[in-house]
C-alpha positions as CSV (number, residue, x, y, z in Angstrom):
1,X,49.4,-20.0,-22.5
2,X,47.2,-17.2,-21.3
3,X,44.7,-15.3,-23.4
4,X,43.6,-11.7,-22.8
5,X,40.2,-10.3,-23.8
6,X,39.4,-6.6,-23.7
7,X,35.7,-5.8,-23.3
8,X,34.8,-2.3,-24.4
9,X,32.8,-0.3,-26.9
10,X,33.4,2.2,-29.8
11,X,34.1,5.7,-28.7
12,X,35.2,4.8,-25.2
13,X,38.4,6.8,-24.3
14,X,39.3,4.5,-21.4
15,X,39.0,1.6,-23.8
16,X,41.6,3.2,-26.1
17,X,44.0,3.6,-23.1
18,X,43.4,0.0,-22.1
19,X,44.0,-1.2,-25.7
20,X,47.4,0.5,-25.7
21,X,48.5,-1.1,-22.5
22,X,47.2,-4.5,-23.4
23,X,48.8,-4.4,-26.9
24,X,52.2,-3.5,-25.4
25,X,52.1,-6.1,-22.7
26,X,50.7,-8.8,-24.9
27,X,53.3,-8.0,-27.6
28,X,56.2,-8.1,-25.1
29,X,55.1,-11.4,-23.6
30,X,53.8,-13.1,-26.7
31,X,50.3,-13.4,-25.3
32,X,47.3,-13.5,-27.7
33,X,44.6,-11.0,-27.1
34,X,41.3,-9.9,-28.6
35,X,38.9,-7.0,-28.3
36,X,35.2,-7.6,-28.0
37,X,32.5,-4.9,-28.1
38,X,29.8,-5.1,-25.4
39,X,27.5,-3.8,-28.1
40,X,27.6,-7.2,-29.8
41,X,25.7,-9.0,-27.0
42,X,22.8,-7.9,-24.7
43,X,24.3,-10.2,-22.0
44,X,27.7,-8.4,-22.2
45,X,26.1,-5.0,-22.3
46,X,24.0,-5.7,-19.3
47,X,26.8,-7.2,-17.3
48,X,29.6,-4.8,-18.1
49,X,28.3,-1.5,-19.3
50,X,29.2,0.4,-16.1
51,X,32.6,-1.2,-15.9
52,X,34.2,-0.9,-19.3
53,X,36.9,-1.3,-20.2
54,X,37.1,-4.8,-18.6
55,X,40.1,-7.0,-18.9
56,X,39.7,-10.8,-18.8
57,X,42.5,-13.2,-18.5
58,X,41.6,-16.7,-19.6
59,X,37.9,-15.7,-19.4
60,X,38.2,-14.5,-15.8
61,X,37.7,-10.8,-14.9
62,X,41.1,-9.2,-14.0
63,X,40.5,-5.4,-14.1
64,X,38.0,-2.8,-15.0
65,X,38.0,1.0,-15.8
66,X,41.8,1.1,-16.0
67,X,44.5,-1.4,-16.9
68,X,47.5,-1.4,-14.5
69,X,50.4,-2.5,-16.6
70,X,52.4,-4.0,-13.7
71,X,49.5,-5.9,-12.4
72,X,48.7,-7.3,-15.9
73,X,52.3,-8.4,-16.4
74,X,52.4,-10.1,-13.0
75,X,49.1,-12.0,-13.7
76,X,50.5,-13.2,-17.0
77,X,53.7,-14.4,-15.5
78,X,51.9,-17.3,-13.7
C-alpha cells in the first residue's frame, strides 16, 4: 500500500489547496497520508522551502507547488 506525505508550512495557501486534493484522493482510494511542516526540521526547510507544497509518495518526491489530482490518482494506482 502507498503512503502520501504533504510537506508544507502554516499559512501557505498552496498547501491548503494541496491538502484538499490529497485528502479527497486519499479518502477515495483508502491511502493513508500525513502532513509534515518544513518548519519542524532545518533539513526539510533548507531542501524544500522554495518548492512547497511538496507531495511525496512512499518517500519519493511526486509533485511540488500544485497537486494534479489525475496525476496523483494515476501514481497511486500502481
